[in-house]
C-alpha positions, 0 to 999 in steps of 0.5 A: 745895761745899767746895774741897779745898785744894791747893798753888798753882803757876804756869803762865805768868801763871795760878795753878793750885790754892791756891783759884784758880778751876778752869781750862779746858784743851783740846788741839789736834788739828792737826798741830803741825808746821803752825804756821798751822793750829795757831795758828788752832785755838788762836785759836778755842779762846781765843774759846770761853774756853780758858785753856791749850792742850796740843800734841802734840810727837811728833818734832823737826819738831814741836818746831822749830815750837814757837817760832813757835807760842809767839810767835803766841799769849798762851795758856799752852802745854803740850807733850805728850811721850812717850819722847824727853826731848830733845823736852821740853827743846826745848819748854821752850827754845821758851818753853812753860810746861808739860809733860805727861809720864810720868817713867817713860817719858821714859828713864833717870835721866839723861834725867829729870834733864835734863828736871827741870833744864830745867823748873827753869831755865824755871820750868815746870810738869810734869803727871804724866799717868797713863792707864788704858790705859798703866799699868806692867805691874808694877802691872797684875800686882799689882792685876789690871788698871787699877783706881783704886788702881793709877792712884794708885800709878802717879801717886805713883811718877812724882811721887816721881821728880820730888820726888827731884830737888827738883822740886815744880811738879807737877800730876797727872791720873788718867784712865780711860774709866770714870766710877766708876773715875775718881771713886774714883781722884781721891778716893784721890789727893786724900787722898794728896797736896796737888798740884793735880789736872787732872781729866777722863774720857778717851776719853769718846766723841763730842759727846753721849756724851762730854759726858754722861760728862764732865759726870757724872764731872767734875761729881761731882768738882768738887761734892766739891771735887776738881779745879783744872784740867779738860779735857772730852775729846771725839771732836769739834772741840776748841772743843766741849770748851771749851763743855761745860767752861764749861757744867759749871762754870756748872751747878755755880755755880763759874764762868760765861762768856758768856750763859746760854741757857734753852730748853724741851724742847718738848712737845705744847703747842708750836705754833711751831718752837722748835728752829730758834728756839733753834738760831738764838739759840745760833748767834748767841751762840756765842763771846759773852762778854756776861753775860746770861740769854736764854730761848726758850720754846715754850708758854703754860704755863711760857714766860711765867714763864721768859721774864720771869725772863730779861734777854731772853725769848721765849714762843711761842704759835700762830704768834705770840710775846711778847718780854720784857725784864726781865719786861716785854712789849716786843713781840708778833709774829705769824709765825715769821720775823718773830718771829725777826727781832724777837727778834734785833733785841732781842738785838743791842740788849741785846748793844750795851748790855752791850758783848758781841759 
């Protein structure tokens, strides 16, 4: 993988682009007007490894909640604004580090000017977000639909509105529910400008379908060196978006966070309840930041070899299992419940040594 070089911009204390690591984002689905619920969800997102959070700001009541939200978390915050430029200005005045807007729908020229002036004054980033479901009618007519070229033309048109006002702290996103269209659109955009790109597949679906579509689309783009920030969009709890995002980055060898868990898919050779064992281990390590590799294997063919390669591994057989620590057998246990209890003891011992949770 060879990273496409983009210009560097700052979102609060984070660098986006310029060779910086790909940043993981998500978006709250709480009512922004409910400060306590929103802060609680932001805290859960941060525990999973979210590095910046976007908030919907649909009205003045939501905007008035932003100062309290800003003071309640250290994560960079991005306000999602449509149609009302006053909400964008209020978000910046509340201390939010970024805006997600379409300059074309924020109002007349004077309104765009005010938003840009406020962004300059507060050293904020503006993300120009283009979605296949909200393209301008002119482009839909010209291209016959929301094709990749239309998405790119829309984005560049919005960017020119900002550049014409001397504003360049910009990142861009082009999102479609079509994986092939999204990939082509980002390739074209990457060739046309050097702004940092926020990548993702919009309206991807529920946890399984959405994770698959996002992994394919985002994974291909990242493998081609395209993408500076990312969001996995799921019809699910936002914390799941963050978990999937980190697994995509881990699979590509770009970044890692927390434990790597290896478990076999099971087959006719499996003679223990591997599903419950693996699920218990995953639940225990959810949110852990320990840099460890854990293997939960269910047969005597591949299990011992995989388990030996891990920091801590379990290889199960008929009503028994062997626990490995760095390639050495440390315990042999009979009975599923006893095996799980013993493995959890060893896992906790390993976590204590590593300083993880």
